[in-house]
C-alpha positions, 0 to 999 in steps of 0.5 A: 392452381397456378402456385408452386406445389409445396413438395417443390420447395424440398427440391429448392433446398437441395439445390441450394445446399449443393450450390452452398457446398460448391461456394463455401466448401468443395463441389459435392461431386468431389465427395461423391467421387470419394464414395461419400454422400450427405444423406438427408435425415430431416427436413423442416419447412414453414410456408409463409406465402405462396409463389407462382410459376414465374416467380423469381425466388432467392434462397439464402443458405447457411450452415447452422452446425456441424458435428462428427458425422452430420450437419444442419443447413438453414434456408430462407426463400424470398420473392422480392422483399417477401419471405416465402418460406423458412426451412432447415435440413439435416444430413448425415455423411454416409458411404456407398453402402449407407453406413454413417461415416465421420466427415473427414477432419480436413473437411469438418475443419473447413465447415466449422469455419463456415458455421453461422 
């Protein structure tokens, strides 16, 4: 069809979240090395325009909130000056067995300073 399949936008959000963590908290691989992961518990996407195979997309990402064991990221996807999509994802911190764990206090403190 020449347009980006809607499911690919979920991948775009995941990549944007990992980049955001690298730039504003710590590399995600450091959480993983400690046996901790942010499991996705919810995804919201509102598609406003299509994008094509060769379009350059820019994703603005921010942390909306952080709680004891979870956080919510929000996103806007732009193509040039056009808003293509808006989205949000929610994540719970889990250990390697999938059990919910509290975000370590020092990490939570850093994340709280990044909300907005």
